[in-house]
Structures are given as structure tokens and as C-alpha cells.
C-alpha positions in Angstrom: -4.7 40.6 -203.1 -4.2 43.9 -205.0 -7.2 46.6 -205.4 -8.5 47.5 -208.5 -11.6 49.6 -207.7 -11.8 52.9 -209.2 -13.6 56.2 -208.2 -15.2 56.2 -211.9 -17.4 53.0 -210.9 -20.2 55.4 -210.7 -20.9 56.4 -214.2 -21.0 52.9 -214.6 -24.3 53.7 -212.8 -25.0 56.6 -214.1 -24.6 55.6 -217.8 -26.5 52.2 -217.1 -29.5 53.5 -214.7 -32.7 51.7 -215.6 -30.8 49.5 -218.5 -31.6 46.1 -218.2 -30.6 45.3 -221.5 -28.9 46.6 -224.8 -29.8 45.1 -228.1 -26.6 43.9 -229.9 -26.3 46.1 -233.0 -25.0 44.9 -235.9 -21.5 42.8 -235.4 -19.7 44.9 -233.0 -16.0 45.2 -232.3 -14.2 45.6 -228.9 -12.9 48.8 -227.3 -9.8 48.0 -225.0 -9.9 49.9 -221.8 -6.3 51.5 -220.3 -6.1 54.8 -219.0 -6.9 56.0 -215.4 -9.8 58.1 -216.3 -11.8 55.8 -218.4 -14.1 52.8 -218.2 -15.6 49.9 -219.6 -19.4 50.7 -219.6 -21.1 47.9 -221.7 -19.5 44.2 -222.0 -19.5 41.0 -224.2 -19.8 37.6 -223.0 -15.8 37.4 -222.5 -15.5 40.8 -220.7 -14.3 42.8 -223.2 -16.0 47.0 -224.0 -18.6 46.9 -226.6 -19.2 50.8 -224.7 -16.5 52.9 -223.0 -16.5 56.4 -221.2 -13.9 58.3 -220.4 -13.1 62.0 -219.2 -10.6 64.4 -220.6 -9.7 67.2 -218.5 -13.2 69.1 -218.1 -14.8 67.2 -221.0 -16.8 63.5 -221.2 -16.2 60.9 -224.0 -18.7 57.8 -224.6 -17.4 55.5 -227.7 -19.4 52.5 -229.3 -17.6 49.7 -231.3 -20.1 49.7 -233.6 -21.5 53.1 -235.1 -25.0 51.6 -235.2 -25.8 52.4 -231.5 -24.7 56.1 -232.7 -27.5 55.6 -235.4 -30.3 54.4 -232.7 -29.1 57.7 -230.6 -29.9 60.2 -233.0 -32.6 58.4 -234.5 -34.2 58.2 -230.8 -36.9 56.0 -232.1 -36.2 51.9 -230.7 -37.7 52.5 -227.1 -34.8 49.5 -226.2 -32.9 52.7 -226.5 -34.9 55.2 -224.2 -32.9 54.3 -220.8 -29.8 54.4 -222.2 -29.7 57.4 -224.5 -31.2 59.5 -221.8 -28.4 58.1 -219.9 -25.7 59.1 -222.2 -27.4 62.8 -222.8 -27.8 63.0 -218.7 -23.7 62.5 -218.1 -22.6 64.4 -221.2 -23.9 67.6 -220.1 -27.1 67.6 -222.9 -30.1 69.9 -221.5 -33.5 69.7 -222.8 -33.7 70.0 -226.4 -29.9 70.2 -227.1 -28.9 68.5 -230.3 -25.8 67.4 -231.3 -23.4 68.6 -233.9 -22.2 66.4 -236.7 -18.4 66.1 -236.7 -19.1 64.9 -239.9 -19.6 68.5 -241.6 -17.1 70.1 -240.2 -14.1 70.9 -242.6 -11.9 73.5 -240.3 -11.0 74.0 -236.6 -12.8 77.5 -236.3 -16.2 75.3 -237.3 -16.0 72.8 -234.0 -18.2 74.9 -231.8 -17.3 76.4 -228.0 -19.1 74.1 -226.2 -22.2 71.2 -226.9 -21.8 67.5 -227.8 -19.7 66.5 -231.2 -21.4 63.3 -232.8 -18.5 61.3 -234.8 -20.5 58.1 -236.4 -17.4 56.0 -238.6 -13.4 56.7 -238.0 -13.2 60.3 -239.2 -11.3 59.6 -241.7 -11.1 63.1 -243.3 -10.5 64.6 -239.9 -7.1 63.9 -239.1 -5.8 67.0 -239.1 -8.1 68.5 -236.6 -7.5 65.5 -233.8 -5.6 68.3 -231.7 -8.8 70.3 -232.3 -11.3 67.8 -231.2 -9.2 67.3 -227.8 -8.8 70.9 -226.7 -12.9 70.9 -227.3 -13.0 68.2 -225.2 -10.1 69.2 -222.5 -12.7 73.0 -222.3 -15.6 71.3 -221.3 -16.9 69.7 -224.2 -18.9 66.4 -225.0 -17.9 63.6 -227.5 -20.1 60.4 -228.4 -18.4 58.2 -231.2 -18.8 55.1 -232.4 -17.5 52.7 -235.4 -17.6 49.5 -236.5 -13.2 48.8 -236.3 -13.2 45.5 -237.9 -15.4 46.7 -240.6 -13.8 49.5 -241.3 -10.5 47.6 -241.8 -12.2 45.5 -243.8 -12.9 48.5 -246.4 -9.7 49.7 -245.7 -7.2 46.2 -246.3 -3.7 48.4 -246.6 -4.6 50.5 -243.6 -4.5 49.0 -240.1 -6.6 50.2 -236.3 -3.9 52.7 -235.6 -4.5 54.8 -239.4 -8.2 55.6 -238.1 -8.7 58.9 -237.0 -11.1 58.5 -234.2 -8.4 55.5 -233.0 -5.9 58.7 -232.6 -8.5 60.5 -230.2 -9.0 57.8 -228.4 -5.7 56.7 -227.3 -5.1 59.9 -225.7 -8.0 59.7 -223.4 -7.2 55.9 -222.7 -9.5 53.9 -224.9 -8.0 52.0 -228.3 -10.4 50.2 -230.8 -9.1 46.5 -231.9 -9.7 44.6 -235.0 -11.8 41.8 -233.0 -15.3 40.6 -233.4 -17.8 40.9 -230.5 -19.0 37.5 -228.5 -22.4 38.3 -227.4 -25.6 37.0 -228.0 -28.4 39.1 -229.1 -28.7 41.4 -225.9 -26.0 42.7 -223.6 -26.8 42.6 -219.9 -26.2 46.0 -218.1 -25.7 43.6 -214.6 -23.2 41.3 -216.2 -21.2 43.9 -217.7 -21.3 45.8 -214.1 -19.7 42.5 -212.6 -17.1 41.7 -215.8 -16.4 45.3 -215.0 -13.9 44.9 -212.2 -11.2 42.7 -213.8 -11.5 44.1 -217.6 -9.7 47.5 -217.4 -6.5 46.7 -218.9 -4.8 49.7 -216.7 -5.7 48.5 -213.7 -4.8 44.9 -214.1 -1.2 45.6 -215.0 -1.4 47.7 -211.9 -2.5 45.0 -210.1 -0.3 42.4 -210.9 2.4 44.9 -210.7 1.6 45.5 -206.9 1.3 41.7 -206.6 2.5 38.9 -209.0 -0.1 36.5 -207.0 -3.0 37.9 -209.0 -2.0 37.0 -212.2 -4.3 34.7 -212.2 -7.2 37.0 -211.7 -6.2 39.3 -214.4 -3.9 36.9 -216.3 -7.3 36.8 -219.4 -7.4 40.3 -219.9 -4.0 40.9 -219.8 -3.1 38.8 -222.6 -6.2 39.3 -224.5 -6.2 42.8 -224.8 -2.0 42.7 -225.3 -3.1 40.3 -228.5 -6.1 42.7 -229.9 -4.1 46.0 -228.9 -3.0 48.0 -232.5 1.0 47.6 -231.9 1.3 51.7 -232.5 -0.6 52.2 -229.0 0.6 49.5 -227.6 4.1 50.3 -227.7 3.6 54.1 -226.8 0.8 53.5 -224.1 0.9 50.1 -222.7 4.8 48.3 -223.2 6.3 49.8 -220.0 3.8 48.9 -217.6 3.3 45.5 -219.5 7.0 44.9 -219.2 7.7 45.4 -215.4 4.5 43.3 -215.2 6.0 40.5 -217.4 9.5 40.9 -215.4 7.8 40.5 -211.7 5.5 37.5 -212.9 9.1 35.5 -214.2 11.1 36.2 -211.1 8.1 35.3 -208.9 6.6 32.3 -211.1 9.8 30.6 -212.7 8.7 27.3 -212.0 5.8 28.1 -214.8 8.4 28.0 -217.5 7.0 25.4 -219.8 8.9 22.2 -220.1 8.0 18.7 -221.6 8.1 15.7 -219.7 6.8 15.8 -215.7 7.9 19.4 -215.9 4.9 20.3 -218.5 2.7 23.3 -217.0 -0.8 22.1 -216.0 -2.2 24.6 -213.3 -3.9 27.5 -213.3 -1.4 29.7 -212.2 0.8 28.0 -214.1 -1.5 28.8 -217.6 -1.8 32.3 -216.2 1.5 33.1 -216.2 2.1 31.4 -219.4 -0.6 33.2 -221.1 0.8 36.6 -219.8 4.3 36.0 -220.9 3.3 35.0 -224.1 0.9 38.5 -225.2 4.0 40.7 -223.9 7.0 38.7 -225.7 5.0 38.4 -229.2 3.9 42.3 -228.7 7.8 43.3 -228.4 8.9 40.6 -231.1 7.1 42.4 -233.3 8.1 45.8 -232.0 11.2 44.1 -233.1 12.7 44.5 -229.5 15.4 42.1 -228.0 13.5 39.8 -226.2 14.2 36.3 -225.3 12.2 33.8 -223.6 13.1 31.5 -220.7 13.7 27.8 -221.4 13.7 27.6 -225.2 16.9 25.8 -224.8 14.6 23.0 -223.5 12.2 23.5 -227.1 12.7 24.8 -229.4 16.4 24.9 -229.1 19.1 27.6 -228.1 23.0 28.1 -228.9 25.3 27.2 -226.4 27.4 29.6 -227.6 26.6 33.2 -229.4 26.7 32.2 -233.2 28.5 34.6 -235.6 25.5 37.0 -237.4 25.6 37.8 -241.0 24.1 39.5 -243.8 22.1 37.8 -246.2 19.9 38.5 -249.6 17.3 36.5 -251.4 15.0 36.6 -254.2 11.9 34.7 -253.9 9.9 33.7 -257.1 6.0 33.7 -256.6 2.9 32.3 -258.8 1.0 32.0 -255.6 0.1 32.2 -251.8 2.9 30.1 -250.2 5.4 30.0 -247.1 8.9 30.3 -248.8 12.0 28.8 -247.0 15.1 31.1 -246.3 17.5 28.8 -245.4 18.5 31.3 -242.5 17.9 31.5 -239.1 17.2 34.2 -236.2 18.4 33.7 -233.4 16.4 34.1 -230.4 16.3 37.6 -229.0 18.3 38.6 -232.0 16.5 41.3 -234.0 16.2 41.1 -238.0 16.2 43.3 -239.9 14.7 43.3 -243.2 15.0 45.7 -245.9 12.6 44.8 -249.2 10.7 45.7 -252.7 8.1 43.5 -254.7 7.2 43.4 -258.8 4.0 42.7 -257.2 1.6 45.4 -257.1 1.4 45.6 -252.9 4.8 44.6 -250.5 2.8 45.2 -247.2 0.6 41.8 -248.9 3.9 39.9 -248.2 4.7 38.7 -244.8 7.7 37.7 -243.0 7.9 34.7 -240.3 10.1 33.7 -237.8 9.9 29.9 -236.7 8.3 26.9 -238.9 6.0 25.8 -235.4 3.0 27.8 -236.3 0.7 25.7 -234.3 -0.8 28.1 -231.6 -1.3 26.2 -228.1 -3.6 29.0 -226.8 -6.5 28.1 -224.6 -4.6 24.4 -223.7 -5.0 23.1 -220.4 -1.2 22.1 -220.7 1.9 23.2 -222.2 4.9 21.3 -222.8 6.4 24.5 -225.1 5.6 27.8 -224.8 2.4 28.6 -227.2 3.1 30.8 -229.9 6.8 29.8 -231.2 6.1 31.6 -234.5 6.1 35.2 -235.0 4.4 36.8 -238.2 4.7 40.6 -239.1 3.6 42.5 -242.4 6.6 43.7 -244.0 7.4 46.8 -245.2 10.5 48.6 -247.3 12.1 48.4 -243.9 11.2 45.3 -241.5 12.2 45.0 -237.7 11.1 42.3 -236.3 12.8 39.5 -233.4 11.9 35.9 -231.7 11.7 35.6 -228.6 12.4 31.5 -229.5 14.3 32.0 -232.6 13.7 29.9 -235.2 13.6 29.7 -239.9 12.7 32.9 -241.4 9.9 32.4 -244.0 8.7 35.4 -246.4 4.9 34.2 -247.3 3.4 35.6 -250.5 0.1 37.1 -251.3 -2.0 35.0 -254.2 -1.3 37.2 -256.8 2.3 36.6 -258.3 5.8 38.7 -258.4 9.2 38.8 -256.9 10.5 39.6 -253.8 13.6 41.3 -253.1 14.9 41.3 -249.3 17.9 42.0 -247.6 18.6 40.5 -243.8 20.7 41.4 -241.0 21.9 39.3 -238.0 21.0 35.9 -239.3 22.9 32.7 -239.3 22.9 30.0 -242.1 20.9 26.9 -241.5 20.9 23.7 -243.3 18.8 23.6 -246.5 18.5 21.8 -249.4 15.8 21.8 -251.9 15.8 19.8 -255.4 14.4 22.6 -257.4 17.6 24.3 -256.5 20.6 22.7 -257.7 23.1 25.2 -256.0 21.5 23.8 -252.5 22.3 20.3 -253.9 26.0 21.0 -254.9 26.6 22.9 -251.4 24.6 20.0 -249.3 27.8 18.2 -247.6 29.0 21.6 -246.0 25.2 23.6 -245.5 24.2 20.5 -243.9 27.2 21.9 -241.2 25.5 25.7 -241.1 24.6 26.5 -237.5 20.9 27.1 -237.9 19.0 24.9 -235.2 16.4 24.1 -237.8 16.7 22.5 -241.5 13.9 22.8 -244.6 14.7 19.8 -246.9 12.3 20.2 -250.2 11.7 18.0 -252.8 9.8 19.1 -255.8 6.4 18.8 -254.1 7.0 18.8 -250.0 9.3 19.9 -247.7 10.2 18.6 -244.4 11.4 21.3 -241.7 14.0 19.1 -239.0 15.7 19.3 -236.2 20.0 20.5 -237.7 21.0 18.2 -235.3 19.0 15.4 -237.2 20.2 16.0 -240.6 23.8 16.7 -240.1 25.1 13.0 -240.5 22.4 12.7 -243.5 24.9 12.3 -246.4 22.4 12.6 -249.6 18.6 13.4 -248.7 17.7 13.3 -252.4 16.4 9.9 -252.3 14.0 10.0 -249.5 12.9 13.3 -250.9 12.1 11.8 -254.1 9.7 9.0 -252.6 7.8 11.3 -250.6 7.6 13.4 -253.8 5.8 10.4 -255.2 3.2 10.1 -252.3 2.6 13.4 -253.3 2.2 13.1 -256.9 0.1 9.5 -255.9 -2.4 11.8 -254.2 -2.6 14.2 -257.2 -3.1 11.2 -259.7 -5.4 10.2 -257.7 -7.4 13.8 -257.7 -6.7 14.7 -261.0 -4.9 17.9 -260.3 -1.4 18.7 -261.1 0.9 19.0 -258.0 3.0 21.5 -259.9 -0.1 24.0 -260.1 -0.1 24.4 -256.3 2.4 24.8 -253.1 4.5 22.7 -251.9 3.1 20.4 -249.1 5.0 20.9 -245.5 5.4 18.8 -242.6 6.7 20.0 -239.4 7.3 17.7 -236.2 6.2 19.6 -233.2 7.0 18.3 -229.2 2.8 19.5 -229.1 1.0 19.7 -232.2 -2.3 21.7 -231.5 -4.9 18.6 -231.9 -4.0 15.2 -231.4 -0.4 13.2 -232.5 -0.5 15.0 -236.0 -2.8 16.9 -237.9 -3.4 18.1 -241.4 -3.3 21.6 -242.9 -0.3 23.9 -243.9 2.1 23.0 -242.3 1.0 19.0 -241.4 1.9 19.0 -237.8 3.0 15.8 -236.5 5.1 14.3 -233.4 9.1 14.4 -233.0 9.5 10.6 -233.5 10.0 11.3 -237.5 13.4 12.9 -236.5 14.2 10.0 -234.5 17.0 7.6 -236.1 15.2 4.6 -235.8 11.7 6.4 -237.5 13.6 8.9 -239.6 10.8 10.5 -242.2 13.8 10.5 -244.9 14.8 6.9 -245.1 13.5 6.8 -248.9 13.7 2.8 -249.1 11.6 2.5 -245.8 8.7 4.7 -246.9 8.5 3.2 -250.4 8.5 -0.3 -248.6 5.9 0.2 -246.0 4.6 3.4 -246.3 3.6 6.0 -243.6 0.1 5.4 -242.7 -0.1 8.8 -240.4 1.4 11.0 -242.5 -0.6 9.8 -245.7 -3.8 10.4 -244.3 -3.0 13.8 -243.0 -1.6 14.8 -247.1 -5.2 13.0 -247.8 -7.0 15.4 -245.5 -5.2 18.6 -247.3 -6.4 16.9 -250.8 -9.8 16.7 -250.2 -12.5 19.0 -251.7 -15.8 20.7 -250.3 -17.0 19.5 -252.7 -16.9 15.8 -252.2 -16.4 16.0 -248.6 -19.8 16.0 -246.2 -20.3 16.9 -243.2 -19.4 14.3 -240.2 -17.1 12.7 -243.0 -13.7 15.2 -242.0 -12.2 12.1 -241.0 -11.7 9.8 -244.3 -15.0 11.0 -246.4 -17.9 9.1 -243.7 -18.4 9.3 -240.4 -22.8 9.6 -239.9 -23.7 10.2 -236.5 -24.9 5.8 -236.7 -21.1 5.2 -237.2 -18.9 8.0 -236.4 -18.0 7.0 -232.6 -17.0 3.5 -234.3 -13.1 3.8 -234.8 -12.4 2.3 -238.9 -16.4 2.8 -239.6 -15.3 5.9 -241.7 -13.5 3.9 -244.3 -15.9 0.9 -244.7 -17.9 2.6 -247.9 -14.9 4.0 -249.2 -13.1 1.0 -249.1 -15.8 -1.4 -250.7 -16.0 1.1 -253.8 -12.3 0.6 -254.1 -12.4 -3.1 -253.2 -15.4 -4.1 -255.9 -14.9 -1.4 -258.9 -11.2 -0.5 -258.4 -9.3 3.1 -258.7 -10.3 3.7 -261.7 -13.9 5.1 -261.2 -13.0 7.2 -258.0 -10.5 9.0 -261.1 -13.1 9.6 -263.1 -15.3 11.5 -260.8 -12.6 13.5 -259.0 -12.2 14.4 -262.6 -15.8 15.3 -263.4 -15.4 17.8 -260.2 -12.3 19.4 -261.2 -14.3 19.7 -264.9 -17.3 21.4 -263.2 -18.0 25.4 -263.4 -18.2 26.9 -260.1 -22.3 27.2 -260.4 -22.3 23.8 -260.8 -20.5 22.9 -257.3 -23.0 21.8 -254.7 -23.3 24.1 -252.1 -24.7 22.1 -248.9 -24.3 18.9 -247.8 -27.3 17.6 -249.4 -26.3 18.3 -252.6 -22.9 16.7 -252.1 -23.8 13.6 -250.7 -26.6 13.3 -253.2 -24.1 13.9 -256.5 -21.2 11.7 -254.9 -23.6 8.5 -254.7 -25.2 9.9 -258.3 -21.9 10.4 -259.9 -20.4 7.0 -258.7 -23.2 5.1 -259.5 -23.4 6.6 -263.0 -19.7 6.1 -263.7 -19.6 1.7 -262.5 -23.0 1.3 -264.0 -24.9 0.2 -260.7 -26.8 2.1 -258.1 -25.1 2.6 -255.1 -28.0 3.8 -253.1 -28.4 0.2 -250.8 -24.5 0.3 -250.1 -24.6 4.0 -248.6 -27.8 3.3 -247.4 -26.6 0.3 -245.2 -23.7 2.8 -243.8 -26.8 5.7 -242.8 -26.2 8.1 -245.1 -28.7 10.8 -245.3 -30.4 12.2 -248.2 -30.3 8.6 -249.9 -34.3 9.3 -251.4 -33.1 12.1 -253.4 -30.3 10.2 -255.1 -32.4 7.2 -256.0 -34.6 9.2 -258.1 -31.6 9.7 -260.2 -30.3 6.2 -260.1 -33.1 3.7 -259.7 -33.0 2.3 -263.2 -29.5 0.9 -262.7 -29.2 -2.7 -260.9 -29.0 -2.3 -257.1 -25.6 -3.3 -255.3 -25.1 -4.3 -252.1 -22.4 -6.3 -251.7 -22.0 -9.6 -249.4 -18.6 -8.9 -247.7 -16.8 -8.9 -244.5 -18.0 -5.5 -244.0 -21.7 -5.9 -244.3 -21.2 -9.3 -242.3 -20.8 -7.6 -239.2 -24.4 -6.4 -239.3 -26.7 -8.9 -240.7 -29.6 -7.6 -239.4 -28.6 -4.3 -241.4 -27.8 -6.6 -244.5 -31.1 -8.2 -245.0 -33.3 -4.8 -244.0 -31.7 -3.2 -247.2 -31.8 -6.3 -249.0 -35.6 -6.4 -248.8 -36.3 -2.8 -248.7 -34.4 -2.8 -252.3 -35.7 -6.3 -253.6 -31.8 -7.1 -253.9 -31.6 -11.3 -254.4 -29.2 -12.9 -252.5 
């Protein structure tokens, strides 16, 4: 096993002398430690640095991921920080009575002192031109104490990245980097636990250890993967790309059997998970940097070309009125670099994103892999953007919520089968377009879009019947809810070899299994959909249509899974099925429309208010007191509802469902004086 001990370990002992715990100040961010002369000092529960230290030339630097720690140092009033603050002063070479120089008051290089300690609280936004001078000050023996909440800094500057921060530019030179992540720490941070985690939390040493011994990947994979994911792109490209590339190449060469595949060849042991995790992190960074990288094993899933396809240039114009994922009808082969030149009529081009790959389920953290965990690569658009994909995939543009058009030219793409009922040209050209070489296809109705393997649609002569059937399904959901489907983005359905949750799950997109592309279960068989339906996808569409105002805690599955019943399959539907059976669907429509008309201030704010309002509104709509029925099924907060609808005739049916619990039925009847 490769050793990762460092001669800098004594720094941690000096800085944490007599320190047992340090309070967590606010919500700190994280610092990635990668330099040879840098060390993690205080770490969160996942082993990511909140405080780090480094030497640079003859000087020293202490950095925190929250400026609240700098405030504690300056004020010196909180005894919980007394030992740490004393150790920082000693380590930075401060003597009794010495004070720091506040860098916020420095405007010119000549104002930087010749010695002592500079203090930077915040990102140092006004000091970009002083970065070389500050580094010279430290290199020649000065000290730097700094801190910023990086994720908070980003929140106030939505057009910027961590790489734009002045303090980030200084720290990068000494082997440290802020990230946009938040820390995972309890109320206090343990010095002893920090010392234990520090051995494997140093990214630079972890990469060297795997390079020396690829079998150590299990020990260091989490450190490498998490830090590679979170470290800002420019810092990664300049400082870490080369060592991580060596690490990746050695791991793949040594652990070829850890490439995820379907069937019995799925990755399921700790070594395999470590290799997959490390590989995924590296490939994603390379792709966002626009490098030619291709993951091994993708011919298994999501697919690869048997022969090199002919690449072309293409242009698209996208008109957007809302936040939405827009199909282009083009495919990027794995390992090829997509170059985009774009303009927008909206306010900010960088509010748009380009996505390569429809499979957006992230499987990171799963115990088994039937495919690579992250098949979709996303990047913010610039006037010119380069992006690649290790896996290949359909190309999408994702719009912000503000309306605006996007005009984009694309290089190195291939056509994919594409059909859109709202695009007459695609309908007219389908007989030819279905033969396009792209490996996946988008077929769109007015209100729903299916992404399917291209092979499954090449023989499909007319997709319109199936798409119109599904449009009617979506419209039926909106008709029940009282909303207009044209005012929302189109629903999306994507089949995947390994959905992240169960056989299928709701979301944007809805993700299901690959069986919907099989000939005997083909999802665009319009006659079959109208005759037999598709319970699973109808169900997930229903989830997508839910409003938080009438969805209760514990009732995400069909709206009614309370503690007493939620472990019993099917019971969740019971009360809603009874309401529909005894009163029809019209009351649902009227109640849902009341919610849609509610001003924001009238919307229920918590679970109790949601339950009470639902019971009261439905009771008033049907003219019966429904509290006994909801009480039967164990809903909480029924007393508050009863106070509002007690004047209505009580309702508790004697039907097949209540007959399942005769004792409970008798109890509730007696409670509300309901005569049989």
C-alpha cells in the first residue's frame, strides 16, 4: 500500500494544540487541499476541509471556508476559539501585541506591509490586480489569514464562478481551492476526528498514492471523486488534470473487469465501485473541458457506432417561454468535441445550458452499476462553448425561466431520428429522418416527448397515433387539475437500463425501464394505450402533476400514506378511490380549481394546514362532513377540520374498503354518532 504521510503533519498538531472541538460557524463551505506544501486542518464529517494551512516560500497561510472564523479571530471574545486563535497567531509568527493588517483597506501594492500578517475576510473582490503582490508578500515571509463562505459568495454573484474570486486565485498558487459545496458538519468540529480523516483527505497525495499503487483505489476513491467533482473547472484544468489523467489510465488498465455492464457483469463490489467512481469523476471533468475522451464499455449501453459516423455542422433556433429542455434532433458521438457558437435575445446567454445525453439519472452512491453512473454532461453556455461526452448522446439546450430565443451553430454532430408534431417539417421528413445515424431518438407530441433507442423507431412509419394518444393522457391530467398543458413544458419520458429509484420514477424526465422500447411493449402503440393504458407511466405523470398545496407528508405515493397504513400496499389509494366512487370526479375538478385560483398568501404553509384545508374544501363541495372517513384512515389534525364542517351530515360509507376493518368502522361510527 502506498504511503501518504507528510512532513507537514506537525502543522496540524501545532494548530490544533489543546483544541478539542470548534463550533461550526454558520454553514461553512469546503476547501480542496492538493498542494505538496498544503494541509487540511479541520475537517467536516465527510473528511472535507473547513480549515487548511499552507507554506509558500518563507511565508504561511491559514484559510477558512467561512469568514465567521475570521470574525472570531478578530474579536477574540469567544473562549471556545481561544486555543485555536492562539495557535494560529503562533504558527503565523505573531508575537504578543502584534495585530493583523486588514487587506480591505489596501488599494495599491505600495500599501502592503513588508512583514506581519495580512487578513482577508471575504473574496477580496477589489484586489485582483494585487494578487501577484500578495503572493510576493507571503513568499518573502509574510503571513496570510483569510476566510470566505464560497457558496455564499456565489449566491450574491450568480453570473460568476469560484474561479472568478480573487482569494481563489491566491489560494490556488499554494495548493488550495474553494468549492461551491457546503460542509457536512454537526454543531461542533472535532479536532481528534479531523486528525484521523486528514490522512486520506489530501487530494494531491491521494492521486500520487493511486498512481504508485492502483490497488489503493478503494482507499482513496472517495477523496478523489468528491474533490474532482467539486473543484472549479479552471483550477482543475491548470493544476490537477495531468495527475488525475495518469491515475485514471493506471486504474482502467489494472481494473478492466470493473467496467459496468448489464446482466451478471454488473459492478457490485467495493473495488469496482471505487474504480467506477474515480473514472466517472475524471471523465466528467474532461468532457466539460472539451477534451476527446471516451468511456470504455459504452457499446453495451448507451451504445456506440460500429463505424465512425460522418460528422456535420448544424444550426438551430430555439424559442423559449419558460425553463425547459429543448430537443435539437442531433447527436454527439462519444469522444467527439462539440463546438457551439450561440447568441440569445434574452438578457444573459450564460443562463442557458447545453446538455449531451438524455439519461440524467445520477447513480453515484449506488451499490451496483449496470451502466456508468453519470451519462449526461451539462455545461453553461458561452459565446463559444466546447463540450464532449465520454458516452455520446442527444444534444439539448436548457432554457432559463425568462423568455428568450437561442440561435446556435454546432460542429461535429450527426443527425438523429427526430419527430415533432409541432414541427411540420419533421413530420413531413420522417420517412427519411428515421434512418438518421444517431443512436437515440426524440419523438414529440404537443404535450409529451419520448426518448427511445433509434433502432426501436426506424421501422415506425407513423408516430402520430401513439403521440396523440399520449397527448390525450397528459390533457386528461390537466383537465382533472384545472390547468392548461400549453402553459407548461412538455413532459419527458426516457427509458434507462438502471433508473435511480425503483422500476420507474417521476421527474423531468420521467425515467422508466428499457422494456417500453421492446416490440411487444412498444410505448407508442396508440391503440394499445387507448384500450389498456399504462398504469406505471400514468402513475408517474400523476406525481408530476401533484401540487404541494394538496400533497401531504407521507402521502407522496398517491396522496395518502399515513403512519398507520403506509406499509400496506394499495391502502394509499383507498380514501381517494372512495371519494371518486361515491361522489364522482366532478368534486375533484372543482376543488383542484379552487387551489389554482388561490392567491399565494392563502396557500397552506405546512402539513397540518394542507390536510385541514383539503378535508374542509372537499366536504363543502360534496355537502357532507368527510372527517369520519379521513379519521377512519388515520389522518392527523381531523379535530381542526371537524370544527369547520361539523354542521354537515357525517359521511362514512359501508363499502368493500371500510369492511376490511370492521372494528375500526364500528369505532368511528360510534365516535360521530353515525347510524347504520
